[in-house]
C-alpha distance (Angstrom), angle and dihedral (degrees) to the residues before:
residue distance angle dihedral
M1 . . .
S2 3.81 . .
E3 3.77 124.9 .
A4 3.85 89.9 -109.5
E5 3.79 92.8 52.0
N6 3.79 94.5 53.7
V7 3.79 111.6 38.5
E8 3.80 109.6 175.2
S9 3.80 121.3 -133.0
K10 3.83 121.9 -148.0
D11 3.82 86.8 -85.0
V12 3.82 99.9 69.5
E13 3.77 90.3 -163.4
N14 3.81 90.9 62.8
P15 3.80 107.6 47.2
I16 3.82 117.5 -172.5
K17 3.79 111.8 -105.0
L18 3.82 113.2 -144.9
S19 3.82 127.1 -149.5
P20 3.81 117.8 -124.5
F21 3.79 89.5 -100.2
L22 3.83 93.3 53.9
V23 3.81 90.6 43.6
T24 3.79 87.2 60.1
I25 3.77 94.0 46.2
T26 3.84 93.3 44.2
K27 3.83 91.4 50.9
I28 3.81 90.4 52.4
A29 3.84 91.2 46.8
M30 3.86 90.7 51.6
E31 3.81 90.4 49.7
E32 3.79 91.7 48.4
G33 3.79 94.4 43.5
D34 3.84 90.8 -122.1
Y35 3.78 119.6 152.5
I36 3.79 111.7 -140.4
S37 3.81 117.6 169.4
H38 3.79 121.8 -129.9
Q39 3.86 88.7 -114.0
T40 3.80 91.5 55.2
L41 3.80 90.9 45.8
T42 3.81 88.8 52.6
E43 3.79 90.7 49.7
L44 3.79 90.6 49.0
E45 3.80 91.8 51.7
Q46 3.83 90.6 49.6
M47 3.82 89.2 48.5
V48 3.80 94.4 54.8
T49 3.80 100.3 40.3
P50 3.82 102.3 148.3
D51 3.77 114.6 -106.9
K52 3.77 113.1 -117.8
I53 3.80 110.0 -117.9
P54 3.86 111.3 -143.1
Q55 3.80 115.5 -107.3
K56 3.75 117.1 -96.2
K57 3.80 111.7 -78.0
G58 3.80 98.4 -178.3
P59 3.81 135.0 -83.6
V60 3.72 124.8 -54.9
V61 3.80 93.5 -158.2
V62 3.81 139.2 -10.3
R63 3.80 123.7 -154.6
L64 3.81 134.6 151.9
G65 3.78 89.8 4.6
F66 3.82 94.2 -61.6
E67 3.78 122.2 114.8
I68 3.80 127.3 -155.9
T69 3.75 111.6 -161.8
N70 3.79 132.5 -156.8
D71 3.82 86.4 -113.4
Q72 3.81 90.5 60.7
L73 3.77 91.0 47.3
D74 3.81 90.1 51.3
T75 3.83 89.6 48.5
V76 3.81 91.2 56.9
K77 3.80 89.5 48.5
K78 3.84 90.5 52.1
V79 3.80 91.3 53.0
I80 3.81 89.3 48.7
S81 3.80 88.8 52.0
V82 3.81 95.1 51.9
V83 3.86 91.0 46.0
K84 3.80 88.8 52.2
D85 3.84 89.0 51.2
C86 3.83 89.8 51.7
L87 3.81 89.3 46.8
E88 3.80 90.7 56.3
I89 3.77 91.0 50.4
G90 3.77 91.1 46.5
G91 3.79 102.5 -116.5
F92 3.78 147.4 17.1
I93 3.80 112.9 -53.6
S94 3.79 119.7 -169.2
E95 3.81 91.8 -143.9
K96 3.81 89.5 61.1
L97 3.80 96.3 42.2
G98 3.79 96.7 43.4
K99 3.79 97.0 78.5
F100 3.78 92.9 46.1
L101 3.79 102.9 51.1
G102 3.83 88.9 109.9
P103 3.82 94.8 54.2
I104 3.82 93.0 43.1
G105 3.81 89.6 55.3
A106 3.78 90.5 43.4
V107 3.81 91.6 54.6
A108 3.81 90.0 52.7
G109 3.81 89.1 48.6
L110 3.76 89.4 50.7
V111 3.83 91.0 53.0
S112 3.81 88.6 51.2
D113 3.78 91.9 50.1
L114 3.79 93.0 48.2
I115 3.78 93.2 58.4
D116 3.80 110.0 103.7
L117 3.83 91.1 -16.6
F118 3.74 102.5 75.1
E119 3.77 132.7 51.7
P120 3.83 105.9 -163.9
E121 3.72 124.2 -144.7
K122 3.77 118.7 -131.9
E123 3.81 95.1 -103.7
D124 3.80 97.4 34.5
P125 3.83 107.2 149.4
V126 3.78 97.9 -140.1
M127 3.79 91.7 50.9
K128 3.78 89.2 50.9
E129 3.81 90.5 52.0
L130 3.83 92.8 46.6
G131 3.79 87.4 51.9
E132 3.80 89.8 52.0
L133 3.80 90.5 47.7
K134 3.82 90.5 53.4
K135 3.80 89.7 49.0
Q136 3.84 92.6 52.1
L137 3.81 92.3 44.7
T138 3.79 90.4 50.8
A139 3.81 91.3 52.1
L140 3.82 89.9 48.1
S141 3.82 90.7 51.1
Q142 3.80 89.3 58.4
K143 3.82 89.5 54.6
M144 3.80 90.7 47.9
T145 3.85 90.8 49.0
A146 3.76 89.4 62.9
H147 3.82 90.8 52.0
F148 3.77 91.3 45.3
D149 3.80 90.8 51.9
D150 3.82 87.9 58.4
L151 3.78 90.2 49.0
K152 3.80 95.0 45.7
S153 3.77 92.8 49.0
F154 3.75 92.9 53.4
I155 3.78 107.6 116.5
V156 3.82 95.1 -143.8
E157 3.81 111.8 85.7
Q158 3.81 89.0 -13.5
N159 3.80 93.2 165.5
F160 3.81 92.6 56.1
Y161 3.81 95.8 46.4
D162 3.77 90.3 46.4
K163 3.80 89.8 53.2
Y164 3.81 92.1 45.8
T165 3.80 96.2 49.7
T166 3.81 95.1 39.7
S167 3.80 91.6 50.1
L168 3.80 94.6 48.7
T169 3.78 92.9 44.2
K170 3.81 91.9 51.5
L171 3.79 93.2 47.2
Y172 3.80 89.1 48.1
M173 3.81 91.8 53.6
F174 3.80 91.3 51.1
M175 3.85 89.2 48.4
L176 3.85 87.9 56.1
D177 3.80 87.9 51.5
T178 3.83 90.9 58.8
L179 3.81 88.9 54.6
T180 3.79 92.5 47.4
H181 3.82 102.2 42.5
R182 3.84 103.0 20.9
T183 3.84 91.8 -160.1
K184 3.82 133.4 136.5
E185 3.80 87.8 -114.7
S186 3.80 93.1 56.8
V187 3.85 90.8 48.8
K188 3.80 91.1 48.0
A189 3.81 91.0 50.2
F190 3.80 90.1 50.2
E191 3.80 91.7 48.5
E192 3.87 92.8 51.6
I193 3.82 91.1 53.9
Y194 3.80 90.9 44.0
R195 3.83 92.8 52.4
K196 3.86 92.3 50.3
N197 3.81 95.3 54.5
K198 3.77 113.4 12.1
P199 3.82 113.4 -158.4
Q200 3.80 89.7 -129.3
E201 3.79 92.3 58.2
L202 3.83 92.6 46.4
V203 3.86 90.3 51.5
Y204 3.81 90.5 50.2
E205 3.81 90.3 53.2
M206 3.81 92.1 47.0
L207 3.82 94.6 50.5
A208 3.83 89.2 50.8
K209 3.81 88.3 56.1
L210 3.83 93.1 45.9
E211 3.78 92.3 51.7
Q212 3.85 88.9 65.2
D213 3.80 119.6 68.5
S214 3.78 91.1 -148.0
T215 3.84 93.0 60.5
N216 3.82 98.2 33.9
P217 3.84 114.7 109.9
L218 3.78 93.5 -160.2
R219 3.80 93.1 55.8
W220 3.80 91.8 47.6
A221 3.81 92.2 46.4
M222 3.82 90.2 52.9
K223 3.80 90.3 50.2
G224 3.79 88.3 54.4
D225 3.86 92.3 51.6
H226 3.83 108.0 80.2
L227 3.82 90.9 -156.4
Q228 3.86 95.0 39.6
S229 3.77 88.4 -134.3
K230 3.77 132.1 -154.8
A231 3.82 87.8 -125.1
T232 3.82 93.1 58.5
F233 3.81 92.1 45.3
Q234 3.82 92.4 48.9
K235 3.80 93.5 43.6
W236 3.78 94.8 55.2
K237 3.80 93.5 39.4
N238 3.82 88.1 55.0
I239 3.83 93.6 45.7
L240 3.81 92.0 51.5
E241 3.79 94.3 42.2
G242 3.81 89.5 47.0
A243 3.81 90.8 53.4
I244 3.81 92.8 50.1
S245 3.82 93.5 42.2
E246 3.82 91.4 51.7
A247 3.81 87.6 55.4
L248 3.82 88.1 51.8
F249 3.83 90.6 51.1
L250 3.84 91.7 49.9
E251 3.79 94.3 45.4
T252 3.83 90.0 49.7
Y253 3.77 90.8 49.2
A254 3.81 90.9 49.3
S255 3.80 91.5 51.1
G256 3.78 90.0 56.4
L257 3.80 96.3 42.3
L258 3.78 102.9 41.0
P259 3.81 117.7 61.1
D260 3.82 97.7 -145.6
V261 3.83 96.9 44.9
G262 3.81 108.8 94.4
K263 3.79 134.2 179.0
H264 3.79 96.1 -78.3
G265 3.81 93.8 95.0
I266 3.78 91.8 47.5
N267 3.79 92.2 52.4
M268 3.78 91.6 46.8
I269 3.82 91.6 53.0
L270 3.81 91.9 45.1
E271 3.78 88.9 54.6
K272 3.80 89.9 52.6
I273 3.79 89.9 47.7
G274 3.83 86.6 55.4
R275 3.81 89.4 50.6
F276 3.80 90.3 46.9
Q277 3.79 90.3 53.7
E278 3.80 89.3 49.9
I279 3.79 94.4 53.0
V280 3.83 90.9 44.4
K281 3.81 87.0 58.4
K282 3.77 88.7 51.3
W283 3.80 91.8 51.0
D284 3.80 90.8 45.6
D285 3.78 92.0 52.7
Y286 3.77 91.6 47.3
Y287 3.80 95.2 54.2
L288 3.79 93.9 41.0
N289 3.76 92.6 55.5
T290 3.86 103.8 30.1
D291 3.78 120.8 80.2
D292 3.76 100.4 -152.3
F293 3.83 87.6 139.0
W294 3.83 90.4 63.2
P295 2.95 128.9 126.2
K296 3.83 101.1 -16.9
G297 3.81 98.0 50.5
V298 3.79 96.2 44.9
Q299 3.81 91.0 43.3
K300 3.84 87.9 56.6
L301 3.78 88.6 51.9
V302 3.82 91.4 50.6
D303 3.82 91.7 48.2
E304 3.81 91.1 50.5
V305 3.80 90.5 51.5
H306 3.81 91.8 49.0
E307 3.80 90.9 51.4
N308 3.82 97.0 44.8
K309 3.85 102.9 100.1
S310 3.81 92.2 -168.4
L311 3.83 89.1 68.6
S312 3.80 96.8 77.1
S313 3.81 102.5 159.9
K314 3.74 136.2 54.8
N315 3.80 89.9 -114.6
D316 3.84 91.8 51.9
K317 3.83 89.9 51.3
I318 3.77 97.2 46.5
D319 3.82 91.8 47.3
E320 3.80 90.1 54.6
I321 3.82 93.2 46.2
W322 3.80 91.7 46.9
K323 3.79 91.3 50.3
G324 3.80 87.8 55.9
I325 3.82 92.5 45.6
L326 3.81 92.0 51.1
S327 3.82 90.2 51.5
I328 3.85 93.1 62.1
H329 3.78 115.1 105.9
T330 3.81 95.5 -131.8
N331 3.79 146.4 111.4
F332 3.82 91.8 -139.3
K333 3.83 116.3 114.5
F334 3.77 127.7 -135.8
Y335 3.78 143.9 -157.1
V336 3.84 117.3 -161.2
V337 3.80 128.1 -169.4
V338 3.84 129.0 -175.6
V339 3.79 119.6 -175.3
S340 3.79 136.8 158.9
T341 3.80 115.8 -94.0
D342 3.82 86.0 -127.5
H343 3.82 85.4 82.5
I344 3.79 128.0 74.0
V345 3.80 111.3 -98.6
R346 3.82 123.8 -178.7
Y347 3.78 133.2 167.8
Y348 3.77 145.1 168.8
K349 3.80 124.7 -150.0
H350 3.74 117.3 -156.2
Y351 3.82 87.4 -160.4
E352 3.80 127.0 9.8
D353 3.80 102.4 -109.5
Q354 3.79 94.0 43.3
A355 3.84 90.0 102.8
I356 3.78 139.7 -2.3
T357 3.77 114.3 -122.1
S358 3.80 124.4 178.1
S359 3.83 134.5 167.4
R360 3.83 115.8 -165.1
E361 3.75 142.5 127.1
G362 3.81 93.0 18.9
F363 3.81 97.1 -53.9
H364 3.80 136.6 91.4
I365 3.81 114.8 -145.6
M366 3.78 124.9 -166.2
V367 3.82 126.3 -175.9
Y368 3.79 117.5 -175.5
R369 3.78 121.7 -170.6
S370 3.79 126.7 -159.2
A371 3.79 111.8 -89.8
R372 3.75 123.4 -116.4
K373 3.77 92.3 -127.1
Q374 3.81 132.5 11.7
A375 3.80 113.8 -108.7
R376 3.80 94.4 -163.0
E377 3.77 135.2 29.9
K378 3.80 114.3 -103.7
H379 3.80 94.6 -123.1
W380 3.84 90.8 52.6
L381 3.82 92.2 52.3
D382 3.81 89.1 44.4
Q383 3.80 90.3 58.1
Y384 3.83 92.7 43.3
M385 3.81 90.2 51.8
F386 3.83 91.0 49.9
D387 3.81 91.8 49.7
N388 3.83 92.0 50.7
M389 3.80 103.3 42.0
R390 3.83 90.7 98.1
E391 3.81 117.4 37.7
S392 3.77 133.2 166.7
R393 3.77 138.1 -156.1
S394 3.83 130.5 -175.5
E395 3.85 125.3 -163.2
T396 3.78 113.5 172.2
F397 3.80 114.9 -128.9
Q398 3.83 92.2 4.2
F399 3.78 96.1 127.6
D400 3.82 93.1 170.8
H401 3.74 97.0 85.9
W402 3.83 92.3 -173.4
Q403 3.82 86.8 62.6
I404 3.77 87.6 55.5
V405 3.82 88.0 54.7
R406 3.85 90.4 48.4
N407 3.82 90.7 49.5
H408 3.78 90.8 49.1
L409 3.80 90.8 49.7
S410 3.81 94.5 45.5
Q411 3.81 113.6 149.5
D412 3.79 91.0 -115.6
N413 3.81 90.1 55.9
I414 3.89 91.9 45.6
D415 3.84 90.6 48.8
R416 3.81 91.2 50.1
I417 3.82 93.3 51.0
G418 3.82 92.2 42.4
K419 3.80 92.1 52.6
Y420 3.78 90.4 47.5
L421 3.83 89.9 51.3
G422 3.81 90.0 45.2
T423 3.80 92.0 -141.8
F424 3.80 146.8 66.0
Y425 3.81 113.8 -45.0
F426 3.84 121.8 -171.1
V427 3.81 127.4 179.8
I428 3.80 134.3 177.7
G429 3.78 120.2 -167.8
Q430 3.80 94.0 -136.5
S431 3.77 140.6 69.3
S432 3.81 120.0 -88.1
N433 3.84 89.1 -108.4
H434 3.79 87.9 77.3
I435 3.82 94.1 47.9
A436 3.83 130.5 81.6
S437 3.79 111.8 -147.1
K438 3.79 138.4 170.1
F439 3.74 127.8 179.9
S440 3.78 147.0 174.7
T441 3.78 117.9 -108.6
M442 3.80 111.3 -117.4
D443 3.80 124.7 178.1
G444 3.76 91.4 -25.5
S445 3.80 94.2 -54.7
D446 3.77 129.8 107.6
G447 3.74 110.4 -96.2
P448 3.80 133.0 -32.3
G449 3.80 95.6 -64.5
C450 3.74 110.9 97.0
F451 3.83 89.0 -127.9
T452 3.76 140.1 12.0
F453 3.77 114.8 174.9
S454 3.77 146.4 152.7
A455 3.81 116.5 -106.2
T456 3.81 135.3 177.8
L457 3.78 134.6 -134.9
E458 3.81 118.7 -157.3
C459 3.82 108.0 -147.6
S460 3.82 120.0 -159.5
D461 3.83 130.0 -176.4
G462 3.82 94.3 -173.7
F463 3.75 92.8 -95.3
S464 3.78 106.7 47.4
S465 3.75 139.0 11.9
T466 3.83 138.9 -148.9
T467 3.76 134.2 -175.0
A468 3.84 120.6 -124.5
S469 3.76 123.2 -161.6
L470 3.82 120.3 -129.2
F471 3.78 132.5 -168.4
K472 3.86 114.9 -149.8
L473 3.76 135.7 -173.8
Y474 3.79 123.0 -169.5
G475 3.80 110.1 -164.3
N476 3.78 121.7 -144.0
């Protein structure tokens, strides 16, 4: 048994048994030096499960010794269906194409058989379906052109991406000609373009570029997005996957149309798709767990919200901030507060980028992000919170009780408590009813701070007393 046929798992007594398809892909990966995890290999196999062609139901028509069956008609319809699915998504997607590689090749084979063997009638059903397929593929090419324009305009390795997209677009157009004209000349023209820039070779070059951060469009696009958003990540993942999947489509079509083109190119591209999926997982994990957007990116968001005159209330502002926070491609959690600067706001940062705090244009905005490591045990903070939910302060003859609150929340006092806690400490001298807040859910608690809670301060001037409400956040 070869190394590829018996890949051992961590439990050496239970080696992973590979199917013939995965044996082929694994051998290619070993030869190419590509790491593809067993999970990704399994996903790849599920993606390309061959579509079951219906059993023969009898011919639709027979002329000039060539027979078109209902099965072949159904096959064309299946390819039309998958192209329509891709059209709805906006580009070629390997997950959609994978299960239809057989039918795609079969359609190309049908086109080859039709040449010089079949004289179609005006209303022949298979010709009608081939016309519909060409129509849908043409519409899809327009969608892909928009994606390719993004790729071609990318400043990093522009010459390569221009070559890649131009070559695929040209081959695609000649493929459409074989569907339209169905002549030996159209097939010969397609073959000439195919031989000059084989899809397999283009995919190999692209993967080599994607393996390097310096020539990877997705990585550069994320650097240019101050919030490193999910939308930017998904957009460029789809563009790159679409470019590779279109190459798979064209290679599959060529294998069905041209007699001497076998399945080798298809398998080689499928292996690179597996590698692509593996490096996408690596990128995904990097952005989910790396806070390159902090604090600069979120500070830019906060500044934009401050300066947006159309956001006139605390609720307007926090909704806009939270929309930006939710767009970030990250696993980090957040707590956001917006309150009028008419209220008393104090805070202590144990280190500078622990939170973003900004007072401008009549509003104070605070954005807290989950800490890398807890400074205090949860049960310790729990007890400290319980001990400080009800506080009191007495200042004889100080009849302005809000001044008593200000004195109690002096910066020196806040700094002393914050240093004792060893973490971020945030206080507002007002009840939560006057505060707009939004937060991520984390382990059943509200937001990334270990505790946010309402407290009270009893203020006495020696003759009378009042109770002030406080909002507190203890960071973790």
